[in-house]
N, C-alpha and C positions, 0 to 999 in steps of 0.2 A: 531593543526592546526584549524584557523577558517572558516570558509565558504568563501570562494574567491569573490573578488565586483565582479571580471569578470568570466563569464562563461569558463570552460575548453574547451566545442564545437567549434566548425569553426559553425558560421553564416550563412555561403554565403553555399548552397547548392554548388554549382560548384569546391570548396574547396576539396570536397570527390566522387563527381559524374563523376566530367569532364564538359564539355557541355552539358546540358539540352535542348537543342531544342528539338522539336517533332521528328528529323531523329535519333540523336542521344541516343533520351530512347527507342525509338520505343514505343511512345503515338501516337496517332492518330490526327493528324492534329488540331493546332489550339489548342491542350491543352498544358499546363504550371507545371512548378515545381517550386514552390517557399514557403514562409512561410506565416503563416496565420496572421491576423489584430486582437490582442486582444481587441483592439477599434473599433473594425467593430461588430455590433450586427450582422449582417447576417452573420459572420464566424462564433462568438462563437455561433448563434443558429443554424449554419451548422454542426458544431462538433459536437453538442450536440444531432442533427439527426441521424447525424451517430456511432455514440458510445451507442445510445440509440438501436438504429436498431440492434447495433452487438451483444449486450447485449439480445436484447428481442428474436436472434435467435437461440443465444449459450444455454439460459436456459428459456427460456420462457416468462421470462419479464424484464422489465429495470427498473433500479435503477438510472442511473448517471445524475445529475441536471448538470444546470449550473454552478453552482460554483468546479465540481470537472473537467469541463474543461477549469477553470479559473486554477484551480490549475496549469496544466501542461502548461500553454498558456500565464499568466500575466507576466508582469515586473517581478514581487518577485520571480514568479515562475522560471524563466528567467535564475536566477544567477544558478541555477543548472538542469538546462534542457535544449533543442531546440527541434525543431519542422517542420515538413514537409509535406506541401499539393502539392495534382496533383488536377489542376483546369482542367474543359474541356472549350471546345472552347466558351464556355455562362459564362466563370468564377466561373462556379457550384464547391464545394470542393468534389472531391470522394474517394477519398483517404487519408487519414491521419498516419503520425506517429509522437512518441515523444522519448526524451531516456530522462533517467534521471540520473544525477554520483549520487548514491544512497549512494554508500561506495567504498572504495577504494578497484579495485578490483573487483566489481557488478554495472552494470550498466542495469537499470532499458529499457523496449522498449515496447512500446505500436504501437500495428498493427492494422489497422481499415482500410476495405477496403469493399466500399460499396456494398450493397447484390446483389442489381440487375443489374449489371455489367455482360457482359456476361464473359465465364470462360474464354478466352484467350486473354482480356483485363483487367479483373480480375487480372489475372496471371503477366501479362507487371507491372499492378501497383505491385503488392506484390514484384514482384523483386526490383523494385526499392526502397520501402522503406527496403524493407532488405541488398540491397547493399548500401543504405545511413549509414544505424544505425552500416555496418562493420568500415563503413567511419569512424562516430564517434567513435565507440569503442577506433580506434586506435589514434583517437585526445584525448581523455581521459583517456586511458591506458598510453600517450607517458607525456600528462602532467603531469602524477602520479609516470612518472618515473618505469610503469612497464612494464612486457615483453610478460603477458600476460592477456587481458580485456576479463572479462564474462559479454556477451549478457544476461542478465534473462529477459523472456518474459513467457506470460500463453496464457492457453486457454480453455473453458468450456471441458468437458467432453466428451458431444453430438456434435462439434463443426467439422464434419470430413473436411470442406471446408480450415479451417483453419489451424487442424490438415496437411491438405495437404499443404499450404504456407507455412510453419513452417520447415517441412519433406524438400519441396525441395528448400530449404535456407538455409538449412546445420544444419537448429535448430534440437535437439534430446530431446526427453520424459522423467526427470528425476525423476517427484515426480508425485505423486496424493493429492491434499486434499479435507477435507471434511469441507463444509461449513454450519456449525450449528446453529440451533436457539433454543430458548426454551420460553414457553409462559408465560408470568408475569401476577398475579392476584394480587388484593385488599391484598391479605393474605397474601401474600409474604412480603409485608414493614417490618410484624414480624420475617424475619428470623434473623436479631440480633437487637439487643437494637437500635444499631444507627448507621449507617454510614457514620455518620463523625469520630468515636470512637468506638471500643468496645474490650473490652480483654476476651481472654477464651484463658485457660492451658498455662499461661506466655506465648503468643502473642497478639500483639499489634496492632489492624488496624485500619488505619486513613488515613484519605485524608492529602495531603502533606500541610504543614504550609503556612497560608498566613497573612502577616500582614497589617491591614488596611481592607477595605471597599472589596466590591465582586468583582471590576475589580482590585484590586491590582494583584501584582505579586504575585508568590507563590517564599519561603524560595529558595536559590538557592543550598543553604546545600541539602534541601530534593529531589530536583532535581538531584542532581548529584548521589545523594546514590539511585536514580529510577533508571538512568543511569550504575550505574556499577553493580547494583542486574541482571539487565534485561544483560548486555555485559558478567556475569561471568554465567547465568544460563543457557545462551544461546550458549557458546562456544566453546561446543561437536555435537550440532544442526545442521541439514544438511544446507549446501551451509550458517553458520554463515559466516558475513567479518564483521571486526572490525567497528566501527562507531565511530566516534570523538562526543564529548559530543555536541559543537556546531553544523553539521549534524543534530544528532538525534533530537534538541529543533526545529532548522529550520524547518527540513523533517513533523514533526509529529505538531506543530502549523500551518503550510499551508492547513492539510484535515479541510474541510470544519466542520465535527462534532466535531473536536477541542474542550475541556473545560477544566480549571483549577483544574476543581469540578466533576473531574470525574479520577481523580489522586490518586493511595492507596498505601501506604507502608504500608509493617506487618515487627515488629520485634518482636525478643525475650525478656524480662524482665530480664534479671538473679537476682540474690540475692541481686548482689551489686547495681544493681539500675539503668546501662548501658546500655542503651537498644542498640543492634544489628540488623541492618535490614539485613533480609532474604527471602525478598519477596515483591514482587511488580506488579500491574496493572494498565496499561492506557489504559483509558476507552474513549468510543468517544459518538456522537449524531449519530442517523440514522432518518434521519428527513423524515416525508410519509406526498405528498401531500393531500391522501384522509383519512387517521385515525390515531389513537395515534401516535409516535415518538418511536424509539429503543433503545435501549443502546446495547452499540458493544467494545465487549473485543479486543481492537487491538494487546496488550501487557499484558503476564502472567507470568512470571516469579519467581524461586523459586532456591534456592542456595543449590546446592547437599546435604550437610551438615545438613540441617533443611526437607527434605524431609522426607514423614512420620509421620509427625507433623501436617498435617490438615492444613498448613500454603494456596496450592492452594485452598482447600473449604473454607475457610476462606473468600479470596478474590473475591470465585465467589459467595458466600450467601450475600455479602456486596453490590456489586454491581447489582446483582439480586432485594435487598431491595430497595435498591439507585433506581432502575430504579421504581418498584411501587410504591413507594415513590412521582415522579413524574407523576405520571398514563400515565405510559408507556406499552404496552402490549407484550414485547420478549426483550432479551438479545440471540445477535447472535457472534458466536468466528469462528474461521479457525482453523481445528487443524492437521496436519502432516499425513496419513491413514498409515505409516510406523513408526511413533515414536514411539520409545525404551523404551521412561516412560511410556507407559500406560493410556498416558491424553485422550484420546479418551474413557476410560472406565469409567472414573471417570465422564466427562462430561455425556455420558451416562445414570449414576446410577443418576445423579439431573437433567436429566430429557430433554438435547437437546436432535434433532432430525437432520441429515443430510437434508435438504432441495434439494443442488444441489452437482456436485463437479465439481473442476478446477483441471489444469493438470499447471506444470511446465515446459518451454522447453528451455534448455540453448545451446549457441556456444561460443567458447572460441574462438578467434581471437588473432593469434600474433600480438606484437605491431614492428612495424619497427622500 
């Protein structure tokens, strides 16, 4: 399957909500329901402000940027996404919802309501966003031929208002995630001989191959090996849904921090000399407007048959060394607090500490 040229979502809010005039929605007189304009710098700035305020309230600081918003609302992003905004009588966006056709059976949902709204009005906004997301879940589930479509959304662990919105909307808290960070110093550059390629005990750790200059595309066979390793490594993990190779690449390239020179493979080198991919790490850049940038472990997977051979530790040492050589001051990652693999113990032993905690909330929607 390839990425569809047309979105599976309904672009007109009335297709999933019905009439969207003030009386039907329960919103105050003059409020409107519609879509944001990605070409309007005021809309993009307002969405960025809402998202940053949401983060600041939930965890104490904001990290979202204009680029993060454009991933959701730009023309490229809308191939797999749809958005809804609620505007007050002056045209100011006061609430925002975004849905993402993430993989077959799994739809992500961004739910942001302005913090300064009175509780009763905020509840009305939340109800509309949830109702719209449920309608969109039916649309995308129907297009994919599913009987049930999952909506997957998240919340910061300390955000009681968001918890209330989601519980009232029929969502259930299903998982907890530790967002961890490890400081990086100049000495860490020597953790491995070279972050481009090194070998230890019959395992080679290397960047995905690229033929040509710095802007060249990676070798497609290497990219497929990364995808295959990650799909196999996570097949039994919580809420794992199969994602096609095309979906995988399209989604990761949308990340503002995406860099091809942050993708690594780990390969076993048997005596015959034929390599066998057994691990993969996809990293990204975390840009900072006020200080050094950081690196982030977006994906780390090791095939079950190769676990216990130091593959995960070797890949982590590689991205730490790479970050140090680039002058970065940290490497971040996310770990399932209930992971059966004991990954949290490995991260802690290598210097990672939890900075904040997030939660997954799910709702299963029957598809008509």
